[in-house]
C-alpha positions in Angstrom: 0.0 0.0 0.0 1.5 3.3 -1.0 0.7 6.3 1.2 1.0 10.0 1.4 3.9 12.0 0.1 4.7 15.6 1.3 1.7 17.2 2.1 1.3 17.5 0.7 4.2 19.0 -2.6 7.3 20.5 -0.7 6.4 24.1 0.0 7.1 25.0 3.6 5.4 27.8 5.4 7.3 28.5 8.6 6.7 30.9 11.4 9.1 30.9 14.3 9.7 33.1 17.3 13.0 35.0 17.7 13.6 37.0 20.8 16.2 39.7 20.4 17.2 42.9 22.2 15.9 45.6 19.8 18.7 48.1 20.4 22.4 47.9 20.7 24.3 50.6 22.5 27.5 51.9 20.9 30.3 53.8 22.7 31.3 56.6 20.5 31.2 60.4 20.1 27.7 60.4 21.7 27.3 57.6 24.2 23.7 58.7 24.7 22.7 57.7 21.1 21.0 54.4 20.6 21.8 52.7 17.3 19.2 50.1 16.3 20.5 47.1 14.4 18.5 44.9 12.0 18.1 41.4 13.4 19.4 38.7 11.1 16.7 36.3 9.9 16.5 33.1 11.8 18.5 30.2 10.3 15.8 27.7 11.3 12.1 28.1 10.9 9.5 25.8 12.6 5.8 25.5 11.7 3.0 23.4 12.9 -0.3 22.4 11.3 -3.5 20.7 12.5 -6.6 19.9 10.5 -9.5 17.6 9.6 -10.6 16.1 6.3 -13.9 14.6 5.3 -12.0 11.7 3.6 -8.3 11.1 3.7 -7.3 10.5 0.1 -3.8 9.7 -1.2 -3.2 9.6 -4.9 -6.9 9.2 -5.4 -7.6 6.3 -3.0 -9.3 6.7 0.4 -7.2 5.4 3.3 -9.8 6.3 5.8 -12.5 4.1 4.3 -14.3 7.2 3.0 -14.6 8.5 6.6 -13.3 11.7 8.2 -9.8 11.9 9.5 -7.8 14.1 11.9 -4.3 15.2 10.9 -1.4 17.3 12.1 2.3 17.8 11.7 5.5 19.8 12.2 8.0 21.1 9.6 11.5 22.3 10.3 13.3 24.3 7.5 16.9 25.5 7.5 17.9 28.5 5.4 20.4 26.2 3.6 17.5 24.4 2.0 17.5 21.3 4.3 14.2 20.3 5.9 12.7 17.6 8.0 9.2 17.0 9.4 6.6 14.6 10.7 2.9 14.3 9.8 0.3 12.0 11.2 -3.3 11.1 10.2 -6.0 8.7 11.4 -6.7 5.9 8.9 -8.9 2.9 8.5 -7.2 -0.1 10.2 -4.2 -1.2 8.2 -2.1 -4.2 9.3 -3.3 -3.6 12.9 -2.7 0.2 13.0 -5.2 3.0 12.8 -2.5 5.8 12.6 -0.2 6.7 9.7 3.0 8.6 10.7 5.1 10.1 7.9 8.7 11.0 8.8 10.5 12.9 6.1 13.6 14.9 5.2 15.3 16.4 2.2 16.6 19.4 0.4 14.8 22.2 -1.5 16.5 24.6 -3.8 16.3 26.6 -7.1 18.3 26.4 -10.3 17.8 27.8 -13.8 14.5 29.3 -12.8 13.1 26.0 -11.6 12.4 25.0 -8.0 13.2 21.5 -6.9 12.9 19.2 -3.9 14.5 15.8 -3.2 13.3 14.0 -0.2 12.9 10.6 1.5 9.7 9.5 3.4 9.5 6.7 5.9 5.9 5.7 6.5 5.2 4.3 10.0 2.1 2.5 11.3 2.4 2.4 15.1 1.2 -1.0 16.4 1.1 -2.4 12.9 2.9 -5.6 11.8 5.4 -5.5 8.9 3.8 -2.3 7.5 6.5 0.4 7.6 8.3 1.3 4.3 10.5 3.9 2.6 9.7 6.0 -0.4 12.0 8.5 -2.4 10.5 11.6 -4.0 11.5 14.3 -6.4 9.5 17.5 -7.4 10.3 20.1 -10.0 8.2 23.3 -10.1 8.0 26.6 -11.8 6.0 29.8 -11.2 4.4 31.5 -14.2 2.3 34.5 -13.3 -0.3 33.4 -10.8 0.3 29.7 -11.6 2.6 27.3 -9.8 3.3 24.3 -11.9 5.0 21.1 -10.8 5.8 17.5 -11.8 6.3 14.8 -9.2 8.0 11.4 -9.2 7.8 9.1 -6.2 9.6 5.7 -6.2 9.2 2.9 -3.7 12.0 0.3 -4.0 11.3 -3.3 -3.4 11.2 -4.0 0.4 10.1 -6.8 2.7 6.6 -5.1 3.0 6.3 -3.1 -0.2 6.6 -3.8 -3.9 8.5 -1.8 -6.5 6.2 1.1 -7.2 6.5 4.3 -9.4 4.2 7.3 -9.3 4.4 10.1 -11.9 2.2 13.1 -11.5 1.7 16.8 -12.5 -0.3 19.6 -11.1 -1.1 23.3 -11.1 -2.1 25.8 -8.4 -3.5 28.9 -10.0 -4.2 31.9 -7.7 -7.3 34.0 -8.6 -6.0 37.6 -8.6 -7.0 39.9 -5.8 -8.8 37.1 -3.9 -7.8 34.5 -1.3 -8.8 31.7 -3.6 -6.6 29.2 -5.5 -7.7 26.7 -8.1 -5.9 23.3 -7.8 -5.6 20.7 -10.6 -3.6 17.6 -10.5 -3.3 14.0 -11.9 -1.0 11.1 -11.9 -0.3 7.5 -12.9 0.9 4.7 -10.6 2.3 1.4 -11.5 3.5 -1.4 -9.1 1.3 -1.6 -6.1 -1.6 -0.6 -8.3 -1.3 -1.6 -12.0 -1.5 1.4 -14.2 -3.8 3.3 -11.9 -4.8 6.9 -12.9 -6.1 9.5 -10.5 -7.1 13.1 -10.9 -8.3 16.0 -8.8 -9.9 19.5 -9.2 -10.6 21.8 -6.4 -10.5 25.3 -4.9 -8.7 26.5 -1.8 -9.4 29.5 0.5 -6.4 30.8 2.5 -6.3 33.6 4.9 -3.5 34.1 7.5 -3.3 30.8 9.4 -6.5 29.2 8.0 -6.9 27.1 4.9 -10.2 25.6 3.7 -10.5 23.5 0.6 -13.0 21.5 -1.4 -12.1 19.0 -4.1 -13.5 16.4 -6.5 -11.3 13.3 -6.6 -11.5 10.3 -8.8 -9.6 7.3 -10.2 -10.0 4.6 -12.7 -9.4 2.0 -10.0 -12.6 0.1 -9.4 -14.1 -3.2 -8.4 -16.1 -4.9 -5.7 -13.2 -5.1 -3.3 -12.6 -2.6 -0.5 -9.8 -1.0 -2.5 -12.0 -0.6 -5.5 -14.7 1.0 -3.5 -12.2 3.4 -2.0 -11.1 4.5 -5.5 -14.5 5.7 -6.6 -15.2 9.4 -7.1 -16.0 11.6 -4.2 -16.0 15.2 -2.9 -13.5 16.0 -0.1 -13.5 19.0 2.2 -10.7 20.0 4.6 -9.8 22.7 7.1 -6.2 23.3 8.3 -4.7 25.7 10.8 -1.0 26.5 10.4 1.2 28.3 12.9 
């Protein structure tokens, strides 16, 4: 079973607290004169998020059995481009676990007008048996006007509890000028754990300060009478997230 990559797509919004003395006194011709200094930006930013979704979907498939899920995480970003984080969500029972915990780290940078991210994810299922596995991810993006475009590749090598799996996807986030709304479009193809599965999504997001609310239509061509087939059918998903 292949799970969630970086909530995700690898853009980190960080807000940290930095406590500094606002003034530095300098001994000179006038010792009474205060000389304010500009505080250097923090080298490490930390952000937190917590939210709820009406259905936890990953690459088109529901891993909450089409039920609501609670989610939350932490991201740590260094000014060098290195980052690490953890994110958790409730799921339908999987191998004895009802929690998915994603531990990830990597590097984000920019070259030739393109933004890129290389990362590794370790998916953990506390209390589960032989369920944890590793996935490698790469994302390349470009901003054109109000649109943020990206292509995604995620590869899961053969492991004791996961088969060789490759996911290729592309997406676009298009901001509606002078509004807090963004239109999101994405799709992808997965081969390995799911043979030649296609998924697609169209939605709209409202963002204001620390609050994000979204609604999306999600569908796949993965069908059948099994539980996995039922969880691949089309559905509308709503979510609300608070970030700090």
